[in-house]
DRENPA-411933 format. One line per 2 residues: number of its first residue (from 1); for each residue x negated, z, y of N, C-alpha, C. Coordinates in steps of 0.05 Angstrom, whole numbers. Each point is the difference from the previous one (the first is absolute). Layout:
<pts>
NUM> X:Z:Y:X:Z:Y:X:Z:Y ~ ... $
</pts>
This chain:
<pts>
1> -283:-248:-157:27:-5:8:20:4:-22 ~ -9:-5:-24:17:3:-23:7:30:-4 $
3> -18:17:7:5:29:-3:21:10:20 ~ -2:-10:24:19:7:21:28:-9:-8 $
5> 3:-25:-8:25:-11:-8:12:15:-24 ~ -17:5:-19:9:14:-24:11:28:6 $
7> -14:14:18:8:27:8:28:-1:14 ~ 4:-18:18:24:-3:15:24:-7:-19 $
9> -5:-21:-16:21:-10:-16:9:20:-22 ~ -19:13:-12:7:20:-20:15:23:11 $
11> -3:6:25:16:22:12:28:-9:7 ~ 5:-26:2:26:-11:8:18:-5:-25 $
13> -12:-10:-22:16:-9:-23:8:23:-18 ~ 21:-5:-17:9:21:-19:-17:-1:-26 $
15> -12:-23:-6:-16:-3:-24:-29:-8:7 ~ -16:20:8:-27:-7:9:-18:-11:-22 $
17> 7:5:-25:-16:-12:-22:2:-30:-3 ~ 22:-11:11:4:-28:-2:-13:-17:22 $
19> -13:14:19:-13:-14:23:-26:-14:-10 ~ -2:-26:5:-24:-15:-8:-9:-15:26 $
21> -26:2:7:-10:-13:23:-25:-16:-9 ~ 0:-26:9:-23:-17:-7:-9:-13:26 $
23> -26:-5:1:-13:-12:24:-12:-26:-8 ~ 2:-20:18:-13:-26:-5:-14:-7:26 $
25> -25:-7:-2:-14:-10:24:2:-31:1 ~ 5:-9:24:2:-29:5:-13:-6:27 $
27> -1:-25:6:-13:-8:26:18:9:24 ~ 25:5:-5:18:9:21:-3:30:5 $
29> -12:14:-19:-3:30:2:9:12:-27 ~ 10:24:2:7:15:-24:30:-2:-4 $
31> 8:-6:-25:28:-1:-8:5:23:-18 ~ 19:17:7:7:23:-16:28:-4:-11 $
33> 2:1:-27:26:-4:-14:9:28:-8 ~ 24:7:6:13:26:-6:22:-5:-19 $
35> 0:15:-23:21:-1:-19:11:27:-4 ~ 27:2:2:13:26:-4:23:-4:-20 $
37> 12:22:-9:23:-2:-18:23:-13:14 ~ 17:-15:-14:22:-14:12:19:18:17 $
39> 3:25:-8:18:18:15:-13:9:26 ~ -27:-1:2:-14:10:23:-6:-22:20 $
41> 7:-25:-6:-7:-22:18:14:3:27 ~ 25:10:-1:14:4:26:-12:22:17 $
43> -12:20:-13:-12:22:15:-26:-10:13 ~ -15:-18:-13:-24:-10:11:5:-20:22 $
45> 20:-16:-3:7:-20:21:14:13:23 ~ 18:19:-5:15:14:21:22:-17:13 $
47> 14:12:18:22:-13:13:-11:-21:19 ~ 9:-24:-4:-9:-24:16:-30:-2:0 $
49> -13:10:-21:-29:-4:-4:-17:18:17 ~ 11:22:10:-15:17:18:-23:14:-14 $
51> 4:10:-24:-21:14:-14:-22:-19:-7 ~ 6:-24:-10:-19:-20:-7:-17:-8:24 $
53> 14:-3:23:-14:-8:25:-19:22:9 ~ 9:25:-4:-18:22:8:-25:1:-18 $
55> 4:-5:-25:-23:-1:-19:-19:-22:8 ~ 11:-23:6:-17:-23:9:-15:7:26 $
57> 13:14:18:-13:7:25:-23:19:-5 ~ 4:20:-17:-22:19:-7:-23:-15:-13 $
59> 5:-18:-17:-21:-15:-14:-14:-18:20 ~ 14:-12:20:-13:-16:19:-19:16:18 $
61> 8:24:7:-17:18:17:-25:7:-16 ~ 3:7:-25:-23:6:-17:-18:-23:-3 $
63> 11:-25:-3:-16:-24:-4:-14:-7:26 ~ 12:5:23:-13:-6:25:-25:17:4 $
65> 1:25:-9:-24:17:1:-22:-10:-18 ~ 7:-14:-22:-19:-11:-18:-8:-29:5 $
67> 11:-10:23:-5:-29:8:8:-19:-22 ~ 24:3:-11:10:-18:-19:30:-4:5 $
69> 13:-17:-16:28:-4:1:13:8:-26 ~ 25:9:1:13:8:-25:30:-8:1 $
71> 10:-7:-24:28:-7:-3:11:17:-23 ~ 25:9:3:13:16:-20:23:-17:-12 $
73> 0:-2:-26:21:-14:-14:14:20:-19 ~ 26:3:2:15:17:-18:12:-17:-21 $
75> -8:4:-25:8:-17:-23:24:12:-13 $
</pts>
């Protein structure tokens, strides 16, 4: 899942070298923390959170195929 998110986010942002993704396993499922450059935060979140919601939807679909749960946190 990390690879999928990394590919999508790096194609959206202006500074792909600043993208950092970390994964944490917990009893609730997988928590993915996404860090981008301050100037790119608006691009990742999108208008009214549409891009962020689309990213979360894609991750949820991938997680459903793996029989797990996932949460995306943009730091």
